[in-house]
VMD Tcl script that draws the C-alpha trace (Angstrom):
set ca {
  {225.30 1.77 5.25}
  {224.12 5.11 6.69}
  {221.69 5.44 3.76}
  {220.06 2.12 4.69}
  {219.57 3.18 8.27}
  {218.27 6.59 7.20}
  {215.81 4.79 4.89}
  {214.52 2.67 7.78}
  {214.18 5.76 10.00}
  {212.43 7.80 7.30}
  {209.92 5.08 6.21}
  {209.34 3.55 9.66}
  {205.59 3.84 9.35}
  {205.65 1.73 6.15}
  {207.93 -0.85 7.60}
  {205.80 -1.23 10.71}
  {202.81 -1.80 8.55}
  {204.67 -4.46 6.62}
  {205.61 -6.10 9.90}
  {201.91 -6.22 10.78}
  {201.01 -7.87 7.44}
  {203.78 -10.41 7.67}
  {202.88 -11.35 11.30}
  {199.27 -11.89 10.28}
  {200.27 -14.11 7.34}
  {203.06 -15.94 9.21}
  {202.01 -15.58 12.90}
  {204.43 -18.15 14.16}
  {207.45 -16.48 12.74}
  {207.64 -14.01 15.55}
  {206.67 -16.21 18.50}
  {210.19 -15.97 19.82}
  {209.65 -12.31 20.68}
  {207.23 -13.23 23.52}
  {209.28 -16.20 24.69}
  {212.07 -16.61 27.22}
  {215.75 -17.63 26.72}
  {217.60 -18.94 29.73}
  {215.09 -17.25 31.94}
  {215.43 -13.93 30.14}
  {212.21 -12.31 28.88}
  {212.96 -11.48 25.22}
  {210.30 -8.78 24.99}
  {211.66 -6.94 28.03}
  {215.16 -7.32 26.67}
  {214.11 -5.68 23.39}
  {212.44 -2.87 25.25}
  {215.66 -2.31 27.23}
  {217.58 -1.93 24.00}
  {215.20 0.83 22.90}
  {215.53 2.63 26.25}
  {219.32 2.17 26.15}
  {219.43 3.87 22.77}
  {217.35 6.73 24.19}
  {219.81 7.08 27.07}
  {222.77 7.45 24.71}
  {221.11 10.49 23.14}
  {220.56 12.21 26.51}
  {222.86 14.51 28.45}
  {222.69 15.93 31.93}
  {221.83 19.25 30.30}
  {218.55 17.76 29.12}
  {217.44 17.36 32.70}
  {218.76 20.81 33.62}
  {216.27 22.15 31.03}
  {213.53 21.05 33.40}
  {214.44 23.85 35.74}
  {214.71 26.31 32.85}
  {211.16 25.65 31.67}
  {209.25 24.62 34.86}
  {205.84 25.78 33.60}
  {205.96 23.88 30.29}
  {207.39 20.78 31.90}
  {204.75 20.88 34.72}
  {201.91 21.27 32.18}
  {203.21 18.49 29.93}
  {203.82 15.96 32.70}
  {200.53 16.71 34.42}
  {198.69 16.19 31.15}
  {200.63 13.01 30.52}
  {199.72 11.37 33.78}
  {196.20 12.78 34.22}
  {194.57 13.16 30.80}
  {195.91 10.07 29.13}
  {194.85 7.65 31.94}
  {191.42 9.25 32.14}
  {190.95 8.98 28.33}
  {191.80 5.28 28.52}
  {189.48 4.60 31.41}
  {186.56 6.55 29.84}
  {186.93 4.74 26.47}
  {187.17 1.31 28.14}
  {183.90 1.99 29.95}
  {182.09 3.63 27.00}
  {182.95 0.68 24.65}
  {182.52 -1.90 27.40}
  {185.85 -3.59 26.70}
  {186.54 -6.91 28.28}
  {188.91 -7.11 31.21}
  {192.07 -7.93 29.18}
  {191.60 -5.17 26.61}
  {190.74 -2.67 29.45}
  {193.99 -3.54 31.23}
  {195.91 -3.11 28.00}
  {194.31 0.21 27.21}
  {194.84 1.52 30.77}
  {198.54 0.59 30.50}
  {198.80 2.47 27.19}
  {197.41 5.49 29.11}
  {199.58 5.23 32.18}
  {203.03 4.61 30.64}
  {205.36 7.58 29.90}
  {205.70 9.30 26.59}
  {207.37 7.49 23.72}
  {210.73 8.40 22.22}
  {209.18 8.62 18.76}
  {207.59 11.86 19.92}
  {210.91 13.61 19.71}
  {211.31 12.64 16.08}
  {207.80 13.59 15.13}
  {208.16 16.92 17.01}
  {211.31 17.62 15.00}
  {209.49 16.81 11.70}
  {206.48 18.96 12.81}
  {208.76 21.94 13.58}
  {207.84 21.86 17.24}
  {210.07 22.56 20.24}
  {212.43 19.57 20.23}
  {214.26 20.55 23.46}
  {210.90 20.58 25.31}
  {209.95 17.26 23.79}
  {213.17 15.60 24.84}
  {212.81 17.02 28.40}
  {209.19 15.86 28.63}
  {210.03 12.38 27.42}
  {213.04 12.09 29.74}
  {211.16 13.29 32.84}
  {207.98 11.29 32.30}
  {210.16 8.16 31.78}
  {212.26 8.80 34.92}
  {209.17 9.16 37.17}
  {207.28 6.35 35.51}
  {208.36 3.68 38.01}
  {206.23 5.45 40.61}
  {203.39 6.95 38.65}
  {202.65 4.12 36.17}
  {202.05 1.46 38.86}
  {200.25 3.88 41.18}
  {197.82 5.23 38.55}
  {197.22 1.74 37.13}
  {196.36 0.51 40.66}
  {193.95 3.43 41.21}
  {192.18 2.80 37.92}
  {191.86 -0.95 37.74}
  {193.03 -2.20 41.18}
  {189.40 -2.99 42.07}
  {188.91 -5.09 38.92}
  {192.01 -7.30 38.87}
  {194.79 -8.11 41.32}
  {198.31 -7.18 40.47}
  {201.38 -6.16 42.50}
  {202.33 -2.51 41.89}
  {205.65 -3.08 43.68}
  {206.61 -5.77 41.16}
  {205.57 -3.39 38.36}
  {207.76 -0.66 39.93}
  {210.75 -3.08 39.91}
  {210.03 -4.09 36.31}
  {210.04 -0.48 35.09}
  {213.36 0.13 36.97}
  {214.84 -2.91 35.17}
  {213.37 -2.26 31.74}
  {213.53 1.54 31.63}
  {215.66 3.25 34.24}
  {218.75 1.00 34.28}
  {219.14 0.98 30.43}
  {218.66 4.79 30.30}
  {221.17 5.39 33.00}
  {223.69 3.08 31.29}
  {223.17 4.91 28.04}
  {223.49 8.27 29.83}
  {226.84 7.14 31.38}
  {228.05 5.92 27.97}
  {227.20 9.27 26.42}
  {228.93 11.09 29.31}
  {232.15 9.04 29.06}
  {232.34 8.69 25.30}
  {230.35 11.56 23.76}
  {232.11 11.30 20.37}
  {231.26 7.63 20.06}
  {227.64 8.24 20.94}
  {227.47 11.11 18.45}
  {228.41 8.69 15.74}
  {225.85 6.21 16.99}
  {223.08 8.74 16.51}
  {223.12 8.00 12.77}
  {222.10 4.39 13.46}
  {220.15 4.37 16.75}
  {216.74 5.59 15.40}
  {216.72 2.80 12.79}
  {217.79 0.21 15.36}
  {214.98 1.34 17.70}
  {212.52 1.24 14.77}
  {213.48 -2.32 13.92}
  {213.12 -3.44 17.54}
  {209.69 -1.81 17.83}
  {208.61 -3.55 14.57}
  {209.72 -6.90 16.07}
  {207.77 -6.28 19.25}
  {204.60 -5.32 17.35}
  {204.98 -8.32 15.00}
  {205.43 -10.68 17.93}
  {202.42 -9.47 19.84}
  {200.13 -9.41 16.75}
  {201.32 -12.80 15.62}
  {200.66 -14.48 18.97}
  {197.29 -12.78 19.31}
  {196.25 -13.07 15.61}
  {192.87 -14.73 16.35}
  {192.01 -12.37 19.14}
  {192.88 -9.38 17.00}
  {190.84 -10.52 14.03}
  {187.78 -11.11 16.15}
  {188.00 -7.84 18.13}
  {190.18 -5.54 15.97}
  {187.29 -3.40 14.70}
  {186.28 -2.19 18.13}
  {189.76 -2.01 19.76}
  {191.23 -0.32 16.63}
  {188.43 2.30 16.73}
  {189.11 2.85 20.44}
  {192.87 3.22 19.77}
  {192.24 5.81 17.05}
  {189.87 7.80 19.24}
  {192.32 7.66 22.15}
  {195.09 9.00 19.93}
  {193.15 11.87 18.43}
  {191.54 12.84 21.76}
  {195.01 13.06 23.25}
  {196.26 15.16 20.36}
  {193.21 17.49 20.55}
  {193.37 17.87 24.31}
  {197.11 18.50 24.09}
  {196.39 21.46 21.81}
  {193.76 22.76 24.23}
  {195.97 22.34 27.31}
  {198.89 24.10 25.61}
  {196.67 26.96 24.38}
  {195.05 27.44 27.80}
  {198.51 27.43 29.39}
  {199.49 30.38 27.21}
  {202.17 28.57 25.25}
  {203.51 29.57 21.83}
  {202.77 27.62 18.62}
  {205.78 25.39 18.79}
  {205.17 24.53 22.44}
  {201.51 23.74 21.79}
  {202.40 21.35 18.91}
  {204.98 19.71 21.19}
  {202.56 19.19 24.07}
  {199.99 17.71 21.72}
  {202.46 15.27 20.14}
  {203.99 14.38 23.51}
  {200.57 13.57 24.96}
  {199.49 11.38 22.06}
  {202.73 9.46 21.70}
  {203.03 6.76 24.36}
  {205.72 4.22 25.11}
  {203.40 1.52 23.85}
  {206.15 -1.01 23.72}
  {206.55 -0.63 27.50}
  {202.76 -1.08 27.97}
  {202.94 -4.31 26.01}
  {205.89 -5.55 28.13}
  {204.12 -4.72 31.34}
  {200.89 -6.41 30.17}
  {202.76 -9.63 29.39}
  {204.84 -9.65 32.52}
  {202.19 -8.67 35.07}
  {198.96 -9.92 33.51}
  {200.12 -13.27 31.98}
  {196.66 -14.81 32.18}
  {195.22 -11.97 30.02}
  {196.83 -12.56 26.68}
  {194.71 -9.86 24.96}
  {196.16 -7.28 27.35}
  {199.18 -6.95 25.04}
  {197.00 -6.09 22.02}
  {196.19 -2.40 22.67}
  {199.83 -1.51 23.08}
  {200.86 -3.22 19.81}
  {198.01 -1.60 17.86}
  {198.64 1.81 19.40}
  {202.28 1.56 18.33}
  {201.27 0.91 14.76}
  {198.69 3.65 14.70}
  {200.67 6.42 16.47}
  {203.64 6.05 14.12}
  {201.47 5.86 11.00}
  {199.23 8.83 11.88}
  {202.04 10.75 13.54}
  {204.12 10.73 10.29}
  {201.15 12.15 8.37}
  {200.32 14.74 11.05}
  {203.95 15.84 11.18}
  {203.76 16.55 7.46}
  {200.53 18.52 7.94}
  {201.98 20.53 10.84}
  {205.10 21.37 8.91}
  {203.31 22.44 5.77}
  {200.11 24.08 7.01}
  {200.42 25.02 10.73}
  {202.35 28.32 11.08}
}
mol new
graphics top color blue
foreach p $ca { graphics top sphere $p radius 0.5 }
foreach p [lrange $ca 0 end-1] q [lrange $ca 1 end] { graphics top cylinder $p $q radius 0.2 }
display resetview
């Protein structure tokens, strides 16, 4: 059984590509992902599962590390919530994206770092402890910064309630993480055993989310995918490049620079998709950038991790 879960974890980028192909061939097969059951939003429930699994891998010590490495954390978090949103806004304007795609792209830029960054950092021989701390801190402060920055960037283009978004992030992100953290604190041995399975479970959930969003928006993606996919690729590589620049200018060592670059480029794209569906229901295409970014960051990230591991010393 462990071998199956390890296989899923190791070849996640291939599985997510397969999910994309299946969702394009059989788009209705994953409609349930974006539906509701007894008033429960399935997409947000799936996101909560991913964040809960993240919580079970965290310990109080991970947050204590923030105070041990204040400079690195400050640089990483500042880059996360300044550079990424500005990249998204700039690309949306340069490519004259419509309102829905602009909203989706902005949300990709304003959400916290994704948990996959920790795995890619490990594979790339970066500083895993720093990556975990950055992901945890950016996630914890996201209920405040994500709605606030989103409001500043697109509040004059479309109406939405930042308070409602704040509440959504608390429900989707903070509560599951806290529950996972408590479980790990009370039952550390049990959570240690879970670590063998959780990355694969998270991978499967992310594949379902991506397949659901792409299936529902098949026509919109096929008619606009060339431009938005190009934008997503540029956004990813700009983030990676600027992450290297920021880390270098901050005087960090090689492992820390790699970590900052990866952390900046890897976003919680699933959360951006969930927020787009929940708070911009009239803009169905707003969920597309998050789904496409999830596919691309995991595919490109796996390749870059190999390159970093083999050739960046």
